[in-house]
C-alpha positions in Angstrom: 30.4 -34.0 -16.1 28.1 -36.6 -17.6 30.2 -37.0 -20.5 33.0 -37.5 -18.4 31.6 -39.6 -15.9 30.3 -42.0 -18.8 33.6 -42.1 -20.6 35.0 -43.2 -17.0 32.4 -45.7 -16.8 32.6 -47.3 -20.6 36.3 -47.8 -19.9 36.5 -49.2 -16.3 33.2 -51.1 -16.1 32.1 -51.8 -19.9 36.2 -52.2 -20.9 35.6 -50.2 -24.1 38.7 -48.9 -26.1 39.3 -45.3 -26.2 38.4 -45.2 -29.7 34.9 -46.6 -28.8 34.0 -44.5 -26.3 35.3 -41.3 -28.4 32.5 -42.7 -31.4 30.0 -43.3 -28.6 29.9 -40.1 -26.3 31.2 -37.9 -29.5 34.4 -36.8 -27.7 38.1 -37.3 -28.9 40.0 -40.0 -28.4 42.7 -37.9 -27.1 40.6 -36.5 -24.6 39.1 -39.8 -23.5 42.6 -41.0 -23.0 43.2 -37.8 -20.7 40.5 -38.1 -18.6 41.1 -41.9 -17.8 44.8 -40.7 -17.4 43.7 -38.2 -14.7 41.5 -40.9 -13.1 44.3 -43.7 -12.9 46.3 -41.4 -11.0 43.5 -41.1 -8.0 43.3 -43.7 -5.4 39.5 -44.0 -5.5 37.5 -47.0 -7.1 35.5 -46.6 -10.2 32.3 -47.1 -8.2 33.1 -44.8 -5.6 34.4 -42.3 -7.8 31.1 -42.0 -10.2 28.8 -41.9 -6.8 30.6 -38.4 -5.7 29.4 -35.1 -6.4 30.0 -33.5 -9.5 32.0 -30.8 -7.8 34.0 -32.9 -5.9 35.2 -34.8 -9.6 35.7 -31.8 -11.2 38.2 -31.0 -8.3 39.8 -34.4 -8.3 40.1 -34.3 -12.0 41.4 -31.0 -12.6 43.3 -29.5 -9.6 44.7 -27.0 -12.1 44.5 -25.3 -15.0 46.1 -27.4 -17.9 48.9 -25.7 -19.7 48.5 -26.3 -23.7 51.0 -28.7 -24.8 53.5 -27.8 -27.7 54.0 -30.5 -30.1 58.0 -30.5 -31.7 56.6 -32.9 -34.7 56.0 -31.1 -38.0 52.0 -31.7 -38.4 50.5 -33.4 -41.0 48.6 -31.8 -43.8 45.2 -31.8 -43.4 44.4 -34.3 -46.6 40.7 -33.9 -46.4 41.1 -30.3 -47.0 43.4 -30.9 -49.6 41.4 -33.4 -51.6 38.2 -31.1 -51.3 40.0 -27.9 -52.8 42.3 -29.8 -55.2 38.8 -30.6 -57.1 38.4 -26.6 -57.4 39.2 -24.9 -60.6 42.4 -23.2 -60.9 43.3 -24.7 -57.6 47.2 -26.6 -57.7 49.2 -28.6 -55.0 51.7 -26.0 -55.1 49.1 -23.1 -53.8 47.9 -25.6 -51.5 51.6 -26.0 -50.3 52.1 -22.8 -49.8 49.2 -22.0 -47.7 50.2 -25.0 -45.5 53.9 -23.4 -45.0 52.9 -20.4 -44.3 50.6 -21.6 -41.0 53.5 -24.3 -40.2 56.9 -23.0 -41.4 58.7 -26.1 -40.2 56.3 -28.4 -41.9 57.0 -31.0 -44.7 58.4 -30.3 -48.2 56.4 -29.8 -51.5 56.9 -33.5 -52.4 56.2 -34.9 -48.8 53.2 -33.1 -48.7 51.9 -34.8 -52.1 52.9 -37.9 -51.0 50.7 -37.5 -47.6 47.8 -36.8 -49.6 48.4 -39.4 -52.6 48.4 -42.2 -49.6 45.3 -40.9 -48.1 43.7 -40.8 -51.7 44.6 -44.4 -52.2 42.3 -45.2 -49.2 39.1 -43.7 -50.5 36.1 -45.5 -51.1 37.5 -49.0 -50.0 35.6 -52.2 -50.3 35.5 -53.4 -46.3 34.5 -56.7 -45.1 33.0 -56.1 -41.3 34.3 -58.1 -39.0 32.5 -58.4 -35.4 34.0 -59.2 -31.8 31.8 -61.4 -29.9 29.4 -59.8 -27.4 30.4 -56.3 -28.6 27.7 -54.7 -30.9 23.7 -55.0 -31.0 22.2 -53.5 -34.5 18.6 -51.8 -34.0 16.2 -51.0 -36.6 12.6 -51.3 -37.8 11.2 -53.2 -40.2 9.8 -51.5 -43.2 6.9 -54.1 -43.1 4.2 -53.7 -40.6 1.2 -56.0 -39.4 -2.1 -54.9 -39.5 -3.9 -54.5 -35.9 -7.9 -54.9 -36.1 -9.7 -52.9 -33.0 -12.4 -55.1 -31.8 -15.3 -52.3 -30.9 -14.5 -49.8 -33.7 -12.9 -52.3 -36.7 -10.4 -49.3 -37.1 -7.3 -50.9 -38.6 -3.6 -50.1 -37.1 -0.2 -50.8 -38.0 2.0 -52.3 -35.4 5.7 -51.4 -35.9 8.4 -54.8 -36.1 11.3 -53.7 -34.0 14.6 -56.4 -35.1 18.0 -56.8 -33.2 20.6 -58.5 -34.6 24.0 -59.8 -32.3 27.0 -59.2 -34.6 28.9 -62.0 -34.2 26.5 -64.6 -34.4 23.6 -62.9 -36.1 21.0 -64.3 -33.2 18.1 -62.3 -33.9 15.1 -60.6 -31.7 11.8 -59.3 -33.0 9.3 -57.4 -30.8 6.0 -55.8 -32.3 4.8 -52.3 -30.5 1.9 -49.8 -31.2 4.5 -47.2 -32.3 8.0 -46.3 -32.8 7.6 -44.0 -29.9 10.4 -43.3 -27.1 8.6 -45.7 -24.7 7.8 -48.6 -26.9 11.3 -48.0 -28.2 13.0 -48.6 -24.8 10.8 -51.2 -24.1 12.0 -53.0 -27.2 15.6 -52.7 -25.9 14.7 -54.2 -22.4 12.8 -57.0 -23.9 15.9 -57.6 -26.4 18.4 -57.6 -23.4 16.4 -60.2 -21.7 15.8 -62.5 -24.5 20.0 -62.4 -24.8 20.4 -63.0 -21.4 23.2 -60.5 -21.0 24.0 -56.7 -22.3 26.4 -56.1 -25.4 28.9 -53.4 -24.9 27.9 -51.3 -28.0 24.4 -50.5 -29.3 24.0 -49.6 -32.9 20.9 -47.9 -33.8 19.3 -45.8 -36.8 18.9 -42.2 -36.4 15.2 -42.3 -35.5 14.4 -39.5 -33.1 13.3 -41.8 -30.5 17.1 -42.9 -30.2 19.2 -39.7 -31.7 18.5 -35.9 -32.0 20.9 -35.1 -34.3 23.7 -36.8 -36.2 25.8 -34.4 -38.1 29.3 -33.0 -38.7 28.7 -30.8 -35.2 28.3 -34.3 -33.2 26.0 -36.6 -32.2 23.5 -35.9 -29.6 21.4 -39.0 -28.1 18.1 -39.0 -26.9 18.3 -38.4 -22.9 16.1 -41.2 -22.2 18.1 -43.6 -24.7 21.2 -42.1 -23.0 19.8 -43.6 -19.3 19.1 -46.8 -20.6 22.7 -46.9 -21.8 23.9 -45.8 -18.5 21.5 -48.0 -16.7 23.2 -51.2 -18.6 26.9 -49.9 -19.0 26.6 -50.2 -22.9 27.5 -47.6 -25.4 25.5 -46.1 -28.1 27.2 -46.0 -31.5 24.7 -44.8 -34.1 24.9 -45.8 -38.0 26.0 -42.7 -40.2 23.2 -41.1 -41.9 22.5 -42.6 -45.5 25.1 -45.2 -44.9 23.0 -48.7 -44.1 26.5 -50.2 -44.6 27.0 -49.5 -41.3 24.3 -51.9 -40.1 24.2 -54.5 -42.7 23.9 -56.8 -40.5 20.3 -55.8 -39.2 19.6 -54.7 -42.5 20.0 -58.4 -43.5 18.0 -59.9 -40.5 15.5 -57.2 -41.3 14.6 -58.6 -45.0 15.0 -62.2 -43.3 12.5 -61.6 -40.8 10.0 -60.1 -43.7 10.5 -63.2 -45.6 10.6 -65.6 -43.0 7.8 -64.0 -40.3 5.9 -61.6 -41.5 5.2 -62.6 -44.9 3.5 -65.8 -42.9 1.1 -63.3 -41.2 -0.4 -62.3 -44.7 -3.5 -63.8 -44.5 -3.8 -63.6 -40.7 -6.0 -61.2 -38.6 -4.7 -59.8 -35.1 -6.6 -57.8 -32.8 -3.9 -56.9 -30.6 -0.3 -56.3 -30.6 0.4 -59.3 -27.8 -1.5 -61.5 -29.9 1.1 -60.8 -33.0 4.1 -61.1 -30.1 2.8 -64.5 -29.4 2.8 -65.3 -33.0 6.5 -64.0 -33.8 7.8 -65.7 -30.6 7.2 -69.6 -32.4 8.3 -68.5 -36.0 11.5 -66.6 -34.3 12.4 -69.8 -32.5 12.3 -71.6 -35.6 14.3 -68.6 -37.7 17.2 -68.7 -35.0 17.5 -72.8 -35.0 17.3 -73.0 -39.3 20.9 -74.3 -40.1 22.8 -71.6 -42.3 24.0 -73.7 -45.2 27.2 -71.6 -45.7 28.3 -72.2 -42.0 26.6 -75.4 -41.3 25.4 -74.0 -38.0 22.2 -72.2 -36.6 22.2 -69.0 -35.3 21.5 -70.3 -31.9 24.4 -72.5 -31.9 26.7 -69.8 -32.7 25.1 -67.2 -30.1 26.2 -69.7 -27.5 29.6 -70.2 -28.7 30.5 -66.5 -29.6 28.2 -64.0 -28.3 26.6 -65.4 -24.8 29.6 -66.0 -23.1 31.0 -62.2 -24.1 27.9 -60.5 -22.9 27.8 -58.3 -19.7 25.6 -59.7 -16.7 22.3 -58.3 -16.9 21.4 -55.4 -13.7 19.4 -56.7 -10.9 16.7 -54.1 -11.6 14.8 -53.9 -15.0 15.0 -50.6 -16.4 12.0 -48.5 -15.9 11.6 -45.7 -18.5 11.6 -42.2 -17.7 11.4 -38.8 -19.5 13.4 -35.9 -18.7 12.3 -32.1 -18.6 15.0 -28.9 -17.5 13.3 -26.6 -15.1 13.7 -23.7 -12.8 12.6 -23.8 -9.1 10.1 -21.1 -8.8 9.8 -18.6 -5.7 7.4 -21.0 -4.2 10.2 -23.8 -4.1 7.9 -25.8 -6.6 8.7 -27.0 -9.8 6.2 -27.4 -12.7 5.4 -30.8 -14.7 2.5 -31.1 -17.1 0.6 -28.2 -15.3 1.4 -30.4 -11.5 4.0 -28.8 -9.2 6.1 -30.3 -6.7 8.4 -29.1 -4.1 12.0 -29.2 -3.7 14.2 -27.8 -0.4 14.0 -24.5 -0.4 17.6 -23.6 -0.4 17.4 -24.2 -4.2 15.3 -21.4 -5.2 15.7 -20.2 -8.8 18.3 -22.7 -9.4 18.3 -25.1 -12.6 17.4 -28.8 -12.0 16.6 -31.7 -14.1 13.2 -33.5 -13.2 13.5 -37.7 -14.6 10.0 -39.1 -14.1 8.2 -42.3 -15.2 4.4 -43.2 -15.0 4.4 -43.6 -11.3 7.3 -41.4 -9.6 9.3 -38.2 -10.7 12.6 -37.3 -9.0 14.3 -34.2 -9.4 17.9 -34.0 -9.8 20.5 -30.7 -9.2 23.9 -31.5 -10.4 23.0 -35.4 -10.7 22.3 -35.0 -7.1 18.5 -36.0 -6.3 17.2 -33.7 -4.0 13.3 -34.5 -4.0 11.1 -37.9 -5.0 7.2 -37.4 -5.2 4.2 -39.6 -6.7 3.5 -38.6 -10.1 0.3 -36.6 -10.3 -2.0 -36.1 -13.4 -4.9 -33.8 -12.5 -4.0 -30.2 -13.6 -3.5 -28.0 -10.6 -2.7 -30.7 -8.2 0.4 -30.2 -6.1 2.4 -32.3 -3.9 4.6 -30.5 -0.9 6.8 -32.1 1.2 7.0 -30.3 5.0 10.6 -31.0 5.1 11.1 -28.7 2.1 9.2 -25.4 3.5 11.2 -23.3 5.4 10.2 -22.4 9.0 7.0 -20.2 8.8 7.3 -20.1 5.3 10.2 -18.1 5.3 13.2 -18.4 3.4 16.8 -17.2 3.0 16.8 -13.9 1.0 12.9 -13.6 0.9 11.6 -11.8 -1.9 7.8 -12.0 -1.1 5.5 -12.9 1.6 1.8 -12.5 2.7 2.2 -8.9 4.1 3.8 -7.9 1.4 1.8 -9.2 -0.9 -1.5 -7.8 0.9 -0.1 -4.2 0.9 0.4 -4.3 -2.9 -2.8 -5.3 -3.3 -4.4 -2.3 -0.9 -2.5 0.3 -3.2 -4.6 -1.1 -5.8 -8.0 -1.2 -4.2 -10.2 -2.6 -1.4 -11.9 -5.5 -3.7 -8.0 -6.3 -5.1 -6.9 -6.4 -1.0 -9.9 -8.6 0.1 -9.6 -10.9 -3.1 -6.0 -11.6 -1.9 -6.3 -12.2 1.6 -9.3 -14.7 0.7 -6.8 -16.5 -1.8 -3.8 -17.0 0.9 -6.1 -17.9 3.3 -7.7 -20.8 1.0 -4.3 -22.0 -0.1 -3.1 -25.3 2.0 0.2 -24.1 1.9 0.2 -19.8 1.4 3.6 -19.9 -0.7 1.9 -22.3 -3.3 -0.4 -19.0 -4.2 2.3 -16.7 -4.8 2.9 -17.0 -8.4 -1.1 -16.6 -9.2 -1.3 -13.7 -7.2 1.6 -12.1 -8.5 0.6 -12.7 -12.1 -3.0 -11.0 -11.1 -1.4 -8.0 -9.4 0.7 -7.5 -12.5 -2.2 -6.9 -14.8 -2.0 -3.2 -13.1 0.3 -2.6 -15.3 -1.8 -3.3 -18.5 -5.1 -2.5 -17.5 -4.4 0.1 -14.4 -5.6 0.1 -10.8 -9.0 1.1 -11.3 -10.1 -1.6 -13.7 -7.9 -4.3 -12.1 -9.8 -3.5 -8.5 -13.1 -3.5 -10.3 -12.7 -6.6 -12.0 -11.5 -8.6 -8.8 -14.3 -7.3 -6.9 -16.7 -8.7 -10.0 -14.4 -11.9 -9.8 -14.9 -12.8 -6.3 -18.8 -12.0 -6.8 -19.0 -15.3 -9.3 -16.1 -16.9 -7.0 -13.6 -17.3 -9.8 -10.0 -16.6 -8.8 -7.9 -18.1 -12.1 -5.3 -15.8 -14.1 -7.2 -16.6 -17.5 -10.7 -16.1 -15.9 -9.9 -12.4 -14.8 -7.9 -11.6 -18.0 -11.0 -12.6 -19.3 -12.9 -10.2 -17.6 -10.4 -7.3 -17.9 -10.8 -7.8 -21.7 -14.7 -8.0 -22.3 -14.8 -5.4 -19.5 -17.6 -7.9 -17.9 -17.1 -5.5 -14.6 -18.4 -2.5 -16.5 -21.3 -4.2 -17.3 -22.0 -5.5 -13.8 -21.4 -2.1 -12.2 -24.1 -0.4 -14.5 -26.5 -3.6 -14.1 -26.1 -3.2 -10.1 -25.5 -7.2 -10.2 -22.1 -6.9 -8.4 -22.2 -5.9 -5.1 -18.7 -4.1 -3.3 -16.4 -6.7 -1.6 -16.4 -5.6 2.1 -15.4 -7.8 5.0 -18.3 -8.6 7.1 -18.6 -7.9 10.8 -21.3 -7.2 13.2 -21.5 -3.5 12.6 -22.6 -3.8 9.4 -26.5 -3.1 8.8 -28.2 -5.6 5.9 -31.5 -5.9 4.6 -32.4 -8.2 7.7 -31.9 -5.1 10.0 -35.2 -3.0 8.9 -37.2 -6.2 9.2 
């Protein structure tokens, strides 16, 4: 469903062609056309349609199962397959044509079969001059040359990475130094590039680094989700270069080479102590580079940008993109999701549902089928919990409940007295009892591995030394510390305190 939304957004907001959209989202052009035609027969505006829930969108676009269309035209031979097979020893056109006719009895004759192949062969490996449409493509790459940065405190030398992006029609260039090529730095460089250009191109053409593209092979293109979210925010498409095909981004390859000669080479004798210091130095030289008149054209890149690219760039959104990371999770039995050892509540009706967590350095949002169902401030201390009261069911009871305090206590009592007291204390100390369920269940489940007696003694020992984590209790069981404690009489049985118990004070 995300791809369908992306297709409609790129067609009716960014106004890209079917072929451009097809390459960007890795969907056949025919499928892109089909989705767009299905939308066009509806009465909705594009903004209203994209804001609808996924189930509603699906019902509108696909009211009934589409029957496969039967083409009456004769199918063309698979010329790529023919080209690959004909190179093999003993394979002839006659053999390949017979195989083609077996699959398509009403297909072309042998002479036309050969003619289609020869037309294809003439087009192999042509020399093509790239033509760029104004405001359409921004080419992205990193320079192979880095800039040393000296740490003032330790004297350690790190290498700053140099991000370079070039607009296709004008060659107007943006350069940005970052501490690394990690995703967060990669995204920030894009945001600053859009602000430097004062607008957004319709297509980004990155290299195949992991911060942008997870995989790009015969099975299709998989874009990093954070990078895809950036594209959605700025209404642009992502069309990565083919692996090991530098000609796909020849403009930025030339730009990187020029930047190395005109800017980075000028830093060879300078010492920098921070990345910000490098960016300040780059800014001055970059203006000089963009204003430099090119002999072949008689104009500078800045002039070409003002004439060609700038008028056709998309308008910047009102809000700057905030970098987010993504994680898929399942809502736990305590109606919380876990992120980096911290826990965040969601409405209890989403128990056991698959959700998507989108998080930044300050905020996390939880989505179910593209609908935001919970928002929390970001937590960092392990085991911290953010629970909203509106997410909680009445009396911590929820639909089709699978666990509650009484059931846990009954389970604990069946193991032993120490276990029952341990569970009661865990529930009493928890701010929200349901938050303790998962840990208690994990501890009680150790009975299957170690037996009731061992677990009961181990929990008595754990209560005595005031520990309650699953890891600590498992360690006590593995090392059999409870036996040493019993032999040395260092741990007293855990018994609920009440007025009829006689202690040592009774005899004084």
